C-alpha positions in Angstrom: -13.1 98.3 188.5 -12.2 100.8 185.8 -15.2 102.3 184.3 -16.0 100.3 180.8 -15.4 102.0 177.5 -18.9 102.5 175.5 -19.5 100.7 172.5 -18.9 102.9 169.2 -15.9 104.4 171.1 -13.5 105.7 168.5 -9.8 104.3 169.6 -6.7 106.2 168.3 -8.8 107.9 165.8 -9.0 105.2 163.7 -10.5 101.5 165.7 -13.7 101.7 166.8 -15.7 99.3 169.2 -18.7 97.3 168.0 -18.8 94.5 170.4 -18.4 93.3 174.0 -16.9 89.8 173.8 -15.7 88.8 177.5 -14.7 90.5 181.1 -12.6 88.8 183.5 -13.0 88.3 187.3 -10.3 90.4 187.4 -11.3 93.1 185.3 -9.7 92.4 181.8 -12.0 93.2 178.7 -11.8 91.5 175.3 -13.7 93.6 172.6 -14.6 93.7 169.2 -13.7 96.2 166.9 -13.5 97.5 163.4 -10.6 99.4 161.3 -11.9 102.8 159.8 -8.9 102.9 157.7 -8.7 99.4 156.1 -12.3 98.0 156.7 -11.2 95.2 158.7 -12.2 92.9 161.8 -10.2 93.6 164.7 -9.8 92.5 168.4 -9.6 95.0 171.9 -8.0 94.3 174.7 -8.6 96.5 177.7 -6.4 95.5 180.9 -7.3 96.2 184.5 -5.0 98.3 186.3 -3.2 95.2 187.8 -2.3 93.7 184.5 -1.3 96.9 182.5 2.0 96.0 182.9 1.9 92.9 182.0 -0.4 93.7 178.6 2.6 95.9 177.4 5.0 94.1 178.3 3.5 90.3 176.5 3.2 92.9 173.4 6.2 93.5 173.1 7.3 89.4 172.9 6.0 88.0 169.8 7.4 84.1 169.3 4.1 82.9 171.0 1.8 85.5 169.3 3.8 84.5 166.0 2.2 80.9 166.4 -0.9 82.0 167.4 -1.5 84.3 164.5 -1.9 87.2 166.9 -0.8 90.2 164.8 -0.4 93.7 167.0 -1.6 96.8 165.6 -1.8 99.3 168.1 -1.3 100.7 172.0 -3.0 103.3 173.7 -5.0 105.0 177.1 -8.5 105.7 177.1 -9.1 107.5 180.9 -6.1 106.1 182.5 -6.9 102.5 181.0 -4.4 100.4 178.8 -5.8 99.2 175.6 -4.0 96.9 172.8 -5.2 96.2 169.4 -4.5 92.9 167.6 -5.5 90.9 164.4 -8.8 89.0 165.2 -8.6 86.7 167.4 -10.1 84.4 170.2 -10.8 85.4 173.6 -9.0 82.3 175.3 -5.9 82.8 172.4 -5.7 87.0 173.5 -5.8 85.9 177.2 -3.6 83.4 177.7 -0.6 84.9 175.1 -1.0 88.6 176.4 -2.8 88.5 179.8 -0.7 85.8 181.7 3.1 86.2 183.0 5.6 84.7 180.1 2.7 84.8 177.7 4.8 87.1 175.2 8.1 84.9 175.5 11.2 86.3 174.4 11.5 87.9 170.8 11.7 91.3 170.1 8.0 92.3 168.6 6.8 95.9 166.9 6.9 96.0 163.4 4.2 98.8 162.7 4.2 99.6 166.5 7.6 100.0 168.6 9.8 100.7 165.6 12.1 97.6 165.4 13.2 95.5 162.6 12.4 92.2 161.8 9.9 90.3 159.6 5.9 91.0 159.3 3.7 87.8 158.8 0.1 88.0 157.3 -2.1 85.5 159.4 -3.9 82.9 156.5 -6.9 82.7 158.8 -9.0 84.9 161.0 -11.6 84.3 163.6 -15.1 85.7 163.6 -17.7 85.3 166.8 -20.8 83.7 165.9 -23.8 86.0 165.7 -25.5 87.0 169.0 -27.3 90.1 168.3 -31.0 89.2 168.9 -33.0 91.3 171.1 -33.5 88.3 173.9 -29.9 87.8 174.2 -28.7 91.1 174.2 -28.9 91.9 177.7 -28.6 88.3 178.9 -25.3 88.0 177.0 -23.7 91.0 178.5 -25.1 89.8 182.0 -23.2 86.4 181.2 -19.7 88.0 179.9 -18.9 89.9 182.9 -19.3 86.4 185.0 -16.6 84.8 182.5 -13.5 84.5 184.0 -10.2 83.9 182.2 -9.7 80.0 183.1 -12.8 79.6 181.3 -12.6 81.1 178.2 -11.5 78.0 176.4 -14.9 76.2 177.3 -16.4 79.0 174.5 -14.5 78.0 171.9 -17.6 76.8 170.3 -18.7 80.1 169.9 -16.1 80.7 167.2 -15.3 79.9 163.2 -12.8 79.7 161.8 -12.0 81.0 158.1 -9.6 79.9 155.8 -8.8 83.0 154.1 -7.7 81.6 150.5 -10.7 79.2 150.8 -13.3 82.4 151.1 -11.4 84.3 147.8 -8.9 86.4 150.4 -6.2 85.6 147.7 -7.8 85.7 144.3 -5.6 82.9 142.5 -3.9 82.8 138.7 -6.5 81.3 136.0 -6.2 77.1 136.3 -3.5 75.9 133.8 -6.2 73.3 132.2 -8.4 76.4 131.6 -5.5 78.2 129.8 -4.0 75.2 127.7 -7.8 74.7 126.1 -7.6 77.9 125.3 -4.6 77.3 123.3 -5.9 74.4 121.8 -9.0 75.8 120.4 -7.4 78.6 119.3 -4.3 76.9 117.2 -7.1 74.3 115.8 -9.3 77.3 114.4 -5.7 78.8 112.7 -5.2 75.2 111.2 -8.8 75.5 109.6 -8.3 79.2 108.7 -4.9 77.9 106.5 -6.6 74.6 105.2 -9.9 76.9 103.9 -7.3 79.2 102.0 -5.3 76.7 100.1 -8.1 75.1 98.9 -9.7 78.3 97.5 -6.4 79.4 95.9 -6.2 75.8 94.1 -9.5 76.4 93.1 -9.0 79.5 91.5 -5.6 78.2 89.7 -7.9 75.9 88.1 -10.0 78.0 86.5 -7.3 80.1 85.0 -5.9 79.2 81.5 -2.0 79.1 82.3 -1.1 80.0 78.1 -3.6 82.4 77.6 -2.9 84.3 80.9 0.9 84.1 79.6 0.1 85.5 76.4 -2.1 88.7 77.8 1.1 89.5 80.2 2.8 89.6 77.2 0.8 91.9 75.2 0.4 94.1 77.8 4.0 94.8 78.7 5.1 95.8 74.9 2.1 98.1 74.6 3.0 100.0 77.5 4.7 103.4 76.7 7.8 104.7 77.5 6.2 107.1 79.9 4.8 105.2 82.0 8.1 103.4 83.0 9.7 106.3 84.7 6.4 106.3 87.2 7.2 102.5 88.0 10.6 103.5 89.1 10.4 106.4 90.8 10.3 107.2 94.7 8.6 105.4 97.3 5.0 106.5 98.2 4.5 108.3 101.5 3.1 105.7 103.1 6.0 103.7 102.5 8.8 105.9 104.1 6.4 107.0 106.7 7.6 106.0 110.3 5.8 104.1 113.1 4.4 106.8 115.5 5.3 105.8 119.5 2.4 104.7 121.0 0.6 106.8 123.9 2.3 106.0 127.3 -1.0 104.1 129.3 -0.8 101.8 132.1 -2.2 98.7 132.3 -3.9 97.3 135.2 -3.0 97.6 139.1 0.6 98.8 140.8 2.2 95.9 142.6 4.0 96.1 146.1 7.6 94.8 146.6 9.9 95.0 149.9 13.0 93.6 149.0 13.3 93.5 152.8 10.3 92.0 154.2 8.2 90.6 151.6 4.9 90.7 153.9 5.4 94.3 154.9 2.4 96.2 154.2 1.0 93.4 152.6 -2.3 94.1 153.9 -3.0 96.8 152.1 -2.5 95.5 148.4 -6.2 95.0 148.2 -6.5 99.1 147.5 -3.3 99.1 145.1 -6.0 99.3 141.9 -7.0 102.8 143.9 -3.9 104.2 142.4 -4.8 103.9 138.8 -8.7 104.1 139.1 -9.0 107.8 138.1 -10.9 108.7 141.7 -8.8 111.1 143.6 -10.8 110.3 146.4 -10.3 106.8 147.1 -6.4 105.9 148.4 -4.0 103.5 148.8 -2.2 103.9 152.4 0.6 102.5 154.2 1.7 101.7 157.2 2.2 104.3 159.9 5.5 105.5 160.7 7.1 106.8 163.7 10.4 108.4 161.5 11.1 109.2 157.8 13.1 106.1 157.3 10.2 103.7 157.5 10.6 102.8 161.1 13.6 101.3 160.8 11.8 98.4 159.2 13.0 98.7 155.1 15.4 101.0 153.4 12.6 101.2 150.8 10.4 99.6 148.7 8.4 99.9 145.2 5.3 100.0 143.5 5.9 98.2 139.8 3.1 98.8 136.9 2.9 97.3 133.5 2.1 99.9 130.4 -0.3 99.1 127.8 2.2 99.6 124.9 6.0 99.5 124.9 6.9 103.0 124.4 8.7 106.3 125.7 7.4 107.6 129.0 7.3 111.4 129.3 6.4 112.3 132.7 5.0 110.8 135.9 2.5 112.5 138.2 1.9 111.4 142.1 -1.2 112.8 143.6 0.0 112.4 147.4 -2.7 113.1 150.4 -1.6 115.5 152.9 2.3 114.9 152.9 5.2 116.9 152.0 8.8 116.1 152.2 10.4 112.2 151.5 11.8 111.1 148.5 11.3 108.4 145.2 13.0 107.5 142.3 11.5 106.7 139.1 12.9 103.6 137.0 11.8 102.3 133.3 12.2 98.2 133.0 11.3 95.0 131.0 9.6 93.7 134.0 7.9 94.1 137.6 11.9 93.6 139.2 13.9 96.7 140.0 17.2 94.8 139.2 18.4 95.6 136.1 16.3 98.8 135.4 17.2 102.4 134.7 16.5 105.4 136.6 14.8 107.9 134.7 13.8 110.3 137.3 13.4 111.4 141.0 11.2 113.7 143.1 9.9 114.7 146.7 7.0 115.9 147.7 7.2 120.2 148.0 3.6 120.7 149.0 0.4 117.8 148.9 -1.8 117.4 145.9 0.2 116.4 142.4 3.5 116.5 142.0 5.2 116.0 138.3 8.4 114.6 137.6 9.8 115.3 133.9 11.9 111.8 133.3 14.7 111.3 131.2 13.4 110.1 127.3 16.7 109.5 125.9 17.7 107.1 128.6 14.2 104.8 127.8 14.7 104.8 123.8 11.3 103.6 122.8 11.3 100.3 124.9 9.6 100.8 128.2 7.5 98.4 129.5 7.3 99.0 133.5 7.5 101.9 135.4 8.5 101.3 138.8 8.1 104.2 141.7 10.7 103.5 144.4 10.0 105.6 147.6 13.6 105.6 149.8 12.0 108.5 152.2 8.7 108.7 153.8 6.8 112.2 153.7 5.4 113.6 156.7 1.6 113.8 156.9 -0.6 116.5 158.3 -3.1 113.8 158.6 -1.3 110.8 160.3 -2.9 107.5 159.5 -1.9 106.9 163.4 -1.8 109.3 165.9 1.8 109.6 167.2 2.7 108.0 163.8 2.9 111.3 161.6 5.0 109.4 158.4 3.6 107.7 155.5 1.8 107.5 152.3 -1.7 108.3 151.4 -1.6 108.5 147.5 -4.5 108.7 145.4 -3.3 108.6 142.1 -0.4 107.6 139.9 -0.3 108.4 136.0 2.0 108.8 133.1 2.2 110.8 129.9 
């Protein structure tokens, strides 16, 4: 039997082994782990020597994997053992789909791992093993796990709890429509009260003034005005009347949003960190998927990030802080909404060196009415510190700012 992978082992410089879940009589092992980059739980299947080729073959077939919400994340070898990293899933599901003949059926897989075209899907549920870390249970759980065969994995479904990501707040929804409607009603009522109150005040003031006396006072003041005062009233307007409105200082409002035209779910798992692009902290980053080629592994021709401005204005320059990457290509657009459709290109650039890259923008094309800035990436840079070993292309962005 192959040597077991110790706890806390780091696989592929990214996935840390945290718990041993199941070992079959054939020598296959299911482990729990943590993605060190995205801080999420994963499952790790370590195949016996007899099942290594079967594991790789099933990983490349995705029909039953998509039905069971299993997403392939990485594939590698350690000490002559083949391991596969997936989204966190039940042990019986992993054994049934990845370590049995015909478990994967016949649909090409490989969004991040094999570079094939296709549509990714982010599962709405994930599975978590119940806590079994008490001192008394530690040794016994390990001994019991080694005696459980693959055919008995289904009997232990009670050891898992399934969570709905939307119910647990994984997706943040918009504010309820009922609440928005109530706020509008309160605002309208307040405005009506102010208007009615102002009308009452003006009516009271009018009743306090004698119209005849007022007209006489106005007539006497007009006839006593000297001729020298007339030119002053008809002269040029004051400087404040002719002063033009100064343009607003360009400022981004809130987080960027990600759009992949050919695959809406591609890189959706990194959306939670898009706020790092505007938090002013160069140590926090937004990280794309890792790709085997500059054309995003053939998964898409391009994708773009868009963000609104606090005030409609003209943007003079845009700066991107790219960590450890050089090369690649991107375009910059001005728009009145978050979509690249109908937008106006105002600049383009590449990452000649790591760190900050600043692009001067076409101000004439904006005409002072830019509402959204869009950065479209058409080619991925090569990273000196790859996101995943063996896949050297991708984006690790610390900050995007404008002036």
